[in-house]
N, C-alpha and C positions, 0 to 999 in steps of 0.2 A: 567240832573240827573234823571229826572222822566223816561226818555226813558230807562236808564240803569236799573232802578228798575223794569220796566215792562218786560224787556228782561230777567232779572234774575228770576223774578217770573215765567215767561213762561218756562224758562229752568229748573227751579227746579220742576215745575209741571210735565214736560216731564220726568225728571229723576225719579220722584216719581212714575209715571205710569209704567216706565220700570222696575225699581228695586223693587218697591213694598212699601207699607206703613211701613213695619217693618224697612227697611233701612232708610226710610224718617224720622221716629220717632227718629232715632239715632242722626240726625242732630239737633244741638241746635238753629236752626233758625225758629222762629215762623212766619209763613206766614199769619196766621189769625190775 
């Protein structure tokens, strides 16, 4: 389970870098 969370976190961070913070803010998922 923890491995999945880490993978998702890394993936979301990558998406955030590619799409930008604006698009990332739209997502209702708090990574902090």
